[in-house]
ROZASE-149188 format. One line per 2 residues: their letters; for each residue x, y, z of N, C-alpha, C. Coordinates in steps of 0.02 Angstrom, whole numbers, plus 50000, padded with zeros to 5 digits. Layout:
N
a) X:Y:Z:X:Y:Z:X:Y:Z; ... $
This chain:
301
mn) 54280:50081:54615:54277:50008:54618:54284:49986:54691; 54250:49932:54709:54253:49908:54777:54322:49880:54793 $
np) 54343:49890:54855:54404:49860:54879:54391:49786:54890; 54423:49740:54852:54407:49669:54858:54425:49640:54926 $
km) 54464:49676:54966:54482:49650:55032:54434:49673:55086; 54386:49717:55068:54339:49741:55118:54281:49692:55124 $
pp) 54269:49664:55184:54213:49617:55192:54148:49649:55169; 54110:49616:55125:54049:49646:55099:53999:49666:55153 $
ne) 53994:49626:55208:53944:49642:55258:53964:49701:55301; 54022:49731:55288:54042:49792:55322:54028:49853:55278 $
aa) 53998:49842:55221:53984:49897:55175:53909:49906:55166; 53871:49895:55220:53798:49896:55216:53772:49967:55205 $
ld) 53715:49973:55172:53682:50037:55162:53608:50024:55155; 53569:50079:55159:53496:50073:55153:53477:50059:55080 $
vt) 53433:50011:55071:53413:49989:55004:53338:49986:55000; 53311:50009:54944:53240:50002:54930:53230:49945:54880 $
lw) 53184:49900:54894:53169:49844:54850:53104:49857:54813; 53106:49846:54747:53046:49854:54706:53029:49787:54675 $
et) 52967:49766:54681:52944:49705:54647:52923:49723:54577; 52956:49693:54528:52944:49710:54458:52901:49660:54421 $
gr) 52885:49604:54453:52842:49556:54419:52851:49486:54445; 52814:49439:54414:52818:49369:54433:52823:49326:54370 $
av) 52854:49268:54377:52858:49222:54321:52789:49192:54308; 52781:49163:54249:52719:49129:54232:52714:49065:54272 $
ln) 52660:49055:54307:52653:48997:54349:52637:48935:54308; 52665:48879:54328:52648:48815:54298:52577:48796:54316 $
pg) 52546:48750:54278:52479:48726:54297:52477:48698:54368; 52530:48664:54387:52534:48639:54456:52576:48684:54499 $
ad) 52557:48748:54503:52598:48798:54536:52609:48783:54609; 52563:48748:54641:52570:48733:54712:52631:48688:54724 $
nd) 52656:48655:54672:52713:48611:54680:52780:48645:54669; 52779:48708:54646:52841:48744:54632:52872:48768:54697 $
mp) 52938:48765:54700:52974:48793:54757:52979:48869:54747; 52953:48909:54794:52956:48982:54786:53028:49007:54784 $
li) 53042:49051:54736:53108:49080:54728:53101:49156:54720; 53154:49191:54738:53159:49263:54725:53223:49275:54686 $
vv) 53219:49317:54635:53277:49338:54597:53284:49413:54605; 53340:49435:54632:53353:49506:54644:53406:49531:54596 $
st) 53390:49584:54560:53439:49616:54517:53463:49680:54550; 53528:49691:54550:53555:49754:54573:53558:49803:54514 $
sa) 53579:49863:54527:53578:49914:54474:53619:49893:54414; 53675:49858:54426:53718:49838:54371:53689:49779:54332 $
rv) 53642:49743:54361:53617:49682:54330:53542:49687:54315; 53518:49747:54302:53447:49757:54293:53419:49716:54235 $
gl) 53460:49700:54185:53435:49663:54127:53422:49590:54139; 53442:49562:54197:53434:49491:54209:53360:49471:54212 $
ns) 53319:49511:54247:53249:49493:54253:53213:49492:54186; 53229:49541:54143:53198:49541:54077:53222:49482:54036 $
al) 53285:49461:54045:53310:49403:54010:53275:49339:54033; 53264:49334:54098:53228:49276:54125:53157:49274:54098 $
ta) 53125:49333:54094:53057:49336:54067:53056:49316:53994; 53106:49340:53956:53110:49323:53885:53121:49249:53874 $
nr) 53155:49216:53921:53167:49145:53916:53108:49103:53941; 53055:49137:53961:52992:49104:53983:53005:49053:54039 $
ie) 53044:49073:54087:53056:49030:54144:52993:49030:54188; 52966:48972:54197:52904:48966:54235:52918:48944:54306 $
gd) 52869:48954:54349:52875:48934:54418:52853:48989:54464; 52858:48977:54528:52838:49026:54578:52898:49071:54593 $
ir) 52913:49116:54545:52972:49158:54550:52951:49232:54551; 52976:49268:54600:52964:49340:54604:53028:49377:54585 $
yl) 53020:49429:54544:53077:49469:54522:53078:49534:54560; 53136:49549:54590:53145:49611:54627:53203:49650:54599 $
ya) 53201:49715:54611:53255:49760:54590:53276:49801:54650; 53341:49802:54663:53367:49836:54723:53403:49900:54704 $
lp) 53386:49954:54738:53418:50019:54728:53438:50048:54795; 53495:50081:54799:53513:50114:54862:53467:50173:54876 $
tt) 53449:50181:54939:53407:50238:54959:53453:50294:54982; 53449:50352:54950:53491:50408:54968:53469:50438:55034 $
ag) 53515:50443:55081:53498:50468:55148:53471:50539:55144; 53417:50551:55181:53389:50618:55185:53348:50637:55125 $
rs) 53337:50592:55077:53298:50608:55018:53243:50556:55010; 53196:50571:54966:53142:50523:54954:53169:50462:54919 $
pp) 53133:50405:54924:53156:50344:54891:53165:50354:54816; 53208:50316:54785:53220:50325:54713:53157:50308:54672 $
ip) 53155:50336:54612:53098:50323:54568:53099:50250:54546; 53043:50215:54548:53042:50145:54526:53067:50138:54455 $
pf) 53105:50085:54440:53133:50077:54373:53080:50058:54321; 53022:50033:54344:52968:50015:54299:52903:50044:54327 $
ds) 52858:50063:54282:52796:50094:54304:52756:50049:54350; 52760:49983:54339:52719:49936:54378:52753:49914:54443 $
ai) 52815:49937:54456:52851:49914:54514:52821:49942:54578; 52821:49901:54631:52797:49924:54696:52850:49909:54748 $
ai) 52857:49953:54796:52906:49944:54849:52882:49888:54895; 52928:49844:54914:52911:49787:54957:52965:49776:55009 $
sl) 52952:49730:55055:53000:49711:55105:53014:49637:55100; 53077:49617:55101:53094:49546:55099:53069:49509:55160 $
at) 53057:49545:55214:53035:49512:55276:52967:49479:55267; 52931:49498:55214:52865:49468:55203:52870:49399:55171 $
fv) 52928:49381:55145:52936:49318:55110:52967:49267:55159; 52925:49237:55199:52951:49193:55252:52953:49120:55231 $
ev) 52924:49102:55174:52922:49032:55153:52955:49022:55085; 53001:49066:55068:53035:49061:55004:53091:49010:55009 $
gl) 53100:48971:54956:53152:48921:54956:53222:48951:54951; 53233:48992:54899:53299:49020:54886:53292:49092:54861 $
vf) 53342:49133:54875:53347:49200:54848:53412:49203:54807; 53407:49222:54744:53465:49233:54702:53477:49308:54695 $
ia) 53539:49330:54705:53556:49400:54695:53612:49403:54643; 53599:49436:54587:53649:49445:54535:53690:49507:54551 $
vd) 53756:49500:54555:53797:49555:54577:53864:49555:54539; 53888:49614:54524:53953:49622:54493:53998:49660:54542 $
pq) 54044:49626:54577:54086:49659:54627:54130:49714:54597; 54139:49714:54531:54181:49764:54500:54145:49830:54486 $
ve) 54080:49831:54498:54040:49892:54486:54032:49930:54551; 54045:49993:54549:54042:50036:54608:53974:50029:54643 $
gd) 53975:50009:54705:53914:50006:54746:53873:49943:54738; 53886:49903:54687:53844:49844:54674:53849:49793:54730 $
ls) 53909:49781:54754:53919:49732:54807:53888:49755:54872; 53891:49820:54885:53861:49847:54945:53785:49839:54945 $
va) 53755:49853:54887:53682:49844:54881:53663:49771:54891; 53699:49725:54857:53683:49654:54863:53693:49629:54935 $
ss) 53745:49653:54968:53758:49632:55036:53704:49655:55083; 53679:49716:55072:53626:49742:55115:53561:49702:55105 $
vs) 53545:49685:55042:53486:49644:55029:53495:49575:55062; 53554:49547:55055:53567:49482:55085:53559:49483:55161 $
rv) 53583:49536:55192:53578:49540:55266:53505:49540:55287; 53463:49579:55253:53392:49581:55271:53359:49513:55257 $
ar) 53376:49483:55200:53345:49419:55183:53365:49364:55233; 53428:49363:55252:53450:49311:55299:53420:49322:55368 $
ea) 53411:49384:55388:53377:49398:55451:53305:49374:55450; 53275:49372:55389:53206:49347:55382:53205:49271:55374 $
gl) 53262:49239:55379:53265:49166:55375:53270:49138:55305; 53288:49179:55256:53293:49156:55187:53364:49133:55172 $
fv) 53371:49092:55120:53436:49065:55099:53458:49103:55037; 53516:49136:55040:53537:49183:54989:53596:49156:54949 $
va) 53588:49154:54883:53641:49132:54838:53660:49191:54793; 53724:49210:54793:53748:49264:54750:53773:49234:54684 $
li) 53753:49265:54629:53777:49247:54562:53829:49300:54542; 53893:49281:54542:53947:49330:54533:53989:49310:54473 $
aq) 53998:49357:54427:54037:49345:54367:54111:49352:54382; 54151:49306:54357:54224:49312:54361:54254:49283:54297 $
ta) 54305:49315:54272:54332:49296:54207:54394:49252:54211; 54421:49242:54271:54482:49202:54277:54484:49168:54345 $
ep) 54529:49120:54352:54539:49088:54416:54562:49140:54467; 54533:49138:54528:54553:49188:54577:54625:49178:54601 $
ss) 54659:49233:54614:54725:49230:54644:54718:49216:54719; 54774:49216:54755:54770:49206:54827:54729:49261:54860 $
dg) 54738:49323:54836:54697:49378:54862:54624:49367:54844; 54612:49341:54783:54543:49327:54762:54510:49275:54805 $
rm) 54549:49225:54826:54520:49173:54869:54504:49201:54938; 54545:49248:54961:54529:49282:55024:54463:49319:55016 $
he) 54454:49351:54958:54392:49388:54945:54333:49340:54942; 54342:49280:54913:54288:49231:54911:54265:49213:54982 $
rd) 54312:49205:55027:54293:49189:55096:54255:49248:55127; 54275:49309:55108:54237:49367:55133:54166:49367:55105 $
ll) 54158:49348:55042:54092:49346:55012:54047:49297:55049; 54075:49242:55073:54035:49193:55109:54014:49217:55178 $
ra) 54040:49273:55200:54015:49305:55260:53952:49344:55245; 53943:49366:55183:53886:49407:55164:53830:49366:55132 $
fd) 53847:49309:55102:53797:49267:55068:53804:49196:55092; 53748:49158:55088:53751:49088:55108:53793:49046:55060 $
sv) 53792:49066:54996:53830:49030:54945:53846:49077:54888; 53900:49063:54852:53920:49104:54795:53930:49059:54735 $
ia) 53891:49071:54682:53900:49035:54619:53941:49078:54572; 53999:49052:54553:54045:49089:54510:54029:49076:54437 $
lr) 54016:49128:54399:54001:49124:54328:54064:49141:54289; 54087:49096:54246:54151:49104:54212:54144:49150:54151 $
as) 54123:49211:54163:54118:49261:54110:54103:49327:54144; 54113:49381:54107:54096:49447:54133:54024:49463:54112 $
wp) 53992:49507:54150:53926:49530:54129:53935:49575:54068; 53890:49575:54019:53828:49537:54017:53834:49467:53987 $
ea) 53896:49446:53968:53904:49380:53938:53883:49324:53985; 53885:49337:54051:53867:49286:54099:53792:49277:54107 $
kp) 53753:49322:54077:53681:49322:54087:53647:49257:54064; 53664:49229:54004:53633:49166:53984:53645:49109:54033 $
la) 53707:49105:54060:53721:49052:54108:53682:49063:54173; 53676:49126:54195:53636:49141:54254:53564:49120:54244 $
cn) 53537:49133:54184:53468:49112:54169:53462:49036:54171; 53510:49001:54143:53507:48928:54144:53511:48900:54215 $
ii) 53553:48930:54257:53558:48907:54326:53492:48915:54362; 53462:48973:54356:53398:48986:54390:53344:48941:54361 $
rh) 53344:48933:54294:53294:48889:54262:53299:48818:54288; 53359:48791:54293:53367:48722:54314:53349:48712:54387 $
ia) 53369:48759:54429:53352:48751:54500:53278:48763:54512; 53250:48813:54478:53178:48826:54486:53137:48767:54460 $
gg) 53158:48738:54404:53120:48683:54376:53132:48617:54411; 53190:48609:54444:53207:48546:54475:53186:48540:54547 $
lk) 53173:48596:54580:53151:48593:54650:53075:48591:54653; 53049:48536:54675:52977:48527:54682:52961:48506:54753 $
va) 52903:48526:54777:52884:48509:54845:52830:48456:54847; 52814:48427:54790:52759:48378:54787:52786:48308:54802 $
pp) 52760:48274:54853:52780:48205:54865:52748:48160:54812; 52771:48097:54802:52823:48066:54842:52893:48078:54816 $
vc) 52901:48104:54755:52968:48115:54726:52981:48190:54724; 53031:48211:54762:53048:48282:54762:53121:48290:54782 $
td) 53148:48347:54764:53215:48364:54787:53208:48400:54854; 53243:48376:54904:53238:48405:54970:53277:48471:54971 $
la) 53243:48526:54984:53277:48591:54986:53332:48591:55038; 53322:48555:55093:53373:48552:55145:53437:48521:55118 $
dv) 53432:48471:55074:53491:48441:55043:53527:48491:54998; 53487:48528:54958:53516:48578:54914:53552:48631:54955 $
qg) 53520:48655:55008:53552:48705:55050:53613:48676:55084; 53611:48613:55104:53669:48582:55135:53730:48581:55090 $
il) 53719:48571:55024:53774:48572:54977:53798:48643:54964; 53752:48690:54957:53770:48758:54938:53796:48799:54996 $
rg) 53773:48786:55057:53789:48830:55113:53864:48833:55126; 53888:48895:55131:53959:48905:55146:54005:48883:55090 $
ai) 53980:48880:55029:54020:48853:54974:54026:48902:54916; 54085:48901:54885:54095:48931:54820:54078:48877:54769 $
vs) 54037:48893:54719:54011:48843:54673:54033:48858:54601; 54063:48809:54569:54079:48813:54498:54027:48773:54459 $
vg) 54015:48792:54397:53962:48761:54357:53991:48736:54291; 53975:48673:54274:53991:48645:54209:53928:48630:54170 $
vg) 53928:48643:54106:53869:48635:54064:53884:48586:54007; 53838:48539:53996:53845:48492:53940:53778:48481:53907 $
ea) 53778:48478:53841:53717:48467:53803:53728:48413:53751; 53675:48377:53734:53677:48326:53682:53610:48325:53647 $
eg) 53611:48313:53582:53550:48310:53543:53524:48238:53542; 53461:48232:53520:53432:48166:53512:53376:48153:53561 $
sa) 53337:48102:53546:53281:48082:53589:53292:48010:53612; 53282:47999:53677:53289:47931:53704:53241:47883:53670 $
sa) 53181:47907:53653:53131:47864:53621:53153:47843:53551; 53201:47882:53522:53225:47865:53455:53286:47820:53457 $
gd) 53304:47799:53518:53360:47753:53525:53428:47787:53532; 53428:47852:53547:53491:47888:53556:53516:47878:53628 $
ad) 53539:47818:53642:53554:47799:53710:53614:47836:53739; 53656:47864:53696:53717:47896:53720:53709:47970:53736 $
ra) 53650:47998:53727:53643:48070:53737:53656:48090:53809; 53633:48049:53857:53644:48065:53927:53718:48063:53945 $
sg) 53752:48011:53922:53824:48006:53935:53862:48062:53901; 53841:48080:53840:53875:48134:53804:53867:48201:53839 $
aa) 53807:48216:53862:53796:48279:53897:53833:48281:53963; 53833:48224:54000:53869:48221:54064:53944:48230:54053 $
tr) 53971:48197:54002:54043:48203:53989:54062:48274:53972; 54021:48309:53932:54036:48378:53915:54034:48423:53977 $
ai) 53986:48410:54021:53981:48450:54083:54042:48438:54127; 54065:48376:54130:54124:48358:54170:54186:48394:54143 $
vd) 54194:48392:54077:54252:48425:54047:54248:48501:54057; 54188:48528:54053:54179:48600:54059:54200:48626:54128 $
vg) 54181:48590:54180:54197:48612:54248:54265:48587:54271; 54287:48530:54243:54352:48502:54261:54348:48443:54308 $
rs) 54380:48388:54290:54379:48328:54332:54411:48340:54400; 54464:48380:54402:54497:48392:54466:54451:48430:54514 $
ri) 54411:48475:54489:54363:48510:54532:54312:48461:54561; 54286:48418:54518:54236:48370:54542:54267:48323:54593 $
aa) 54328:48302:54580:54361:48256:54627:54368:48286:54696; 54380:48352:54700:54391:48385:54764:54328:48414:54794 $
at) 54270:48403:54763:54208:48435:54785:54186:48410:54854; 54155:48456:54890:54124:48438:54954:54050:48421:54944 $
gl) 54023:48435:54885:53954:48419:54869:53940:48434:54796; 53891:48400:54768:53873:48409:54697:53797:48410:54689 $
iv) 53774:48456:54646:53705:48453:54622:53709:48439:54547; 53678:48385:54525:53678:48366:54454:53609:48384:54427 $
ai) 53605:48439:54390:53541:48463:54364:53532:48437:54293; 53476:48403:54281:53462:48371:54217:53398:48403:54188 $
ag) 53399:48419:54125:53341:48450:54093:53328:48420:54025; 53264:48417:54008:53243:48392:53943:53168:48391:53940 $
nh) 53141:48361:53887:53068:48355:53883:53046:48288:53914; 52986:48267:53898:52959:48206:53930:52994:48142:53908 $
sv) 53043:48148:53864:53080:48088:53844:53135:48070:53894; 53147:48113:53944:53198:48097:53995:53178:48034:54033 $
rl) 53224:47987:54039:53210:47923:54071:53246:47917:54138; 53219:47876:54182:53251:47864:54246:53320:47834:54237 $
se) 53328:47791:54187:53394:47762:54175:53445:47815:54157; 53424:47867:54121:53469:47921:54103:53488:47963:54164 $
is) 53439:47975:54207:53453:48012:54269:53505:47974:54310; 53495:47909:54316:53542:47868:54355:53611:47868:54323 $
rv) 53614:47861:54256:53678:47858:54222:53718:47922:54232; 53685:47979:54223:53719:48043:54230:53743:48053:54302 $
th) 53700:48038:54350:53718:48049:54421:53778:48007:54440; 53781:47945:54416:53837:47902:54433:53901:47921:54395 $
lv) 53894:47942:54332:53953:47964:54295:53988:48022:54329; 53948:48069:54355:53977:48127:54388:53997:48109:54460 $
gd) 53952:48077:54496:53964:48063:54566:54023:48016:54579; 54036:47971:54533:54091:47924:54542:54159:47957:54539 $
lv) 54162:48019:54515:54226:48055:54512:54243:48089:54578; 54194:48096:54623:54205:48130:54686:54245:48086:54733 $
es) 54299:48113:54762:54343:48073:54804:54319:48068:54877; 54287:48120:54902:54265:48119:54972:54204:48075:54982 $
ad) 54210:48030:55030:54153:47986:55045:54097:48024:55080; 54112:48082:55107:54061:48122:55142:54025:48171:55096 $
al) 54047:48177:55034:54016:48225:54988:53946:48201:54967; 53898:48245:54972:53829:48228:54952:53820:48245:54878 $
vi) 53793:48196:54841:53779:48205:54769:53705:48195:54758; 53671:48246:54734:53598:48240:54723:53581:48262:54652 $
pt) 53533:48228:54620:53509:48250:54555:53446:48293:54562; 53438:48342:54519:53374:48376:54511:53355:48369:54437 $
vh) 53291:48364:54424:53267:48352:54356:53215:48403:54337; 53226:48438:54282:53179:48489:54257:53152:48464:54191 $
vd) 53089:48444:54191:53056:48420:54130:53012:48475:54102; 53025:48494:54041:52986:48547:54007:52956:48517:53944 $
ar) 52890:48512:53942:52857:48480:53885:52869:48517:53820; 52885:48582:53824:52895:48622:53763:52967:48617:53737 $
ap) 53011:48588:53776:53082:48585:53757:53091:48539:53697; 53136:48556:53651:53150:48511:53594:53186:48448:53619 $
dg) 53188:48398:53575:53225:48337:53593:53298:48356:53608; 53324:48325:53658:53392:48340:53679:53398:48330:53754 $
fr) 53457:48342:53778:53473:48326:53848:53525:48376:53872; 53511:48407:53929:53558:48456:53957:53576:48438:54028 $
vl) 53639:48446:54045:53664:48432:54113:53702:48493:54138; 53685:48516:54197:53724:48566:54233:53751:48533:54296 $
vf) 53816:48539:54308:53847:48511:54367:53869:48568:54412; 53840:48571:54471:53858:48622:54521:53908:48591:54570 $
va) 53970:48614:54567:54024:48586:54607:54039:48633:54665; 54028:48610:54726:54035:48653:54785:54100:48640:54822 $
yr) 54130:48694:54847:54190:48690:54888:54177:48731:54951; 54191:48702:55009:54186:48740:55071:54246:48788:55075 $
sh) 54239:48839:55116:54290:48891:55121:54357:48862:55142; 54357:48809:55184:54421:48781:55207:54459:48748:55150 $
sl) 54424:48729:55095:54458:48697:55038:54488:48749:54991; 54477:48814:55006:54504:48866:54965:54570:48893:54991 $
m) 54598:48860:55042:54660:48882:55071:54718:48874:55022 $
């Protein structure tokens, strides 16, 4: 098991990256924000889960394996996989790396991939499972993680139970980040909230269709997400991303209501609160809210 006090970026090793596939592109694929999802050896099932969930967008799936010194590269995990270099992805919006620090070597592999990606100018977000509130030593470890990754999203479950939440996080961000004017989420704003932050996630869902007069579904989903992540966390946040998802029944009034319900709880006048909206025509009636609550490392003291 990894020593939690060892800075991840001091545990670098040679890694081979294999491209295992791409997500199904939307009809307006030119408007999708390019993303990369990297699975380490312990999290190899994440890419197949994302594929099974039919997450669309300009998403490339990679698999990272350590390269044994003095020997040939490892055998690709899939017949169709091809070895690639992250340095070729110079216009990618975000890189997600799923990692389990409790698995031998997993953190070292993820840290090495992150180092190469950041040197190529990419923004790296680690998806890390944790089952409990971190102790004081755990908070020291969180600050160490922020030396290896631009941001760390904490999943409140152990793998593989955390996999559905990881899929939802990637789905919402992939679907909510668009580069088509005049209405788009500015990637720089998203990076500004996530950079140097440990991120907690709250999830809320509500049934019903706005067109059917279910006016409370947005408030209900927002309230559940607030309770899930905790009002005290939101109050102390340095930044928030309010991710909203539904079908074409999602209304601007609902987006505004949810953003204000969550944003009004934040105490810092300097905290940036931005909404992202993922509209999926195939989604059933209903309303989902994910609240990404960011804390800078200095707030973890």
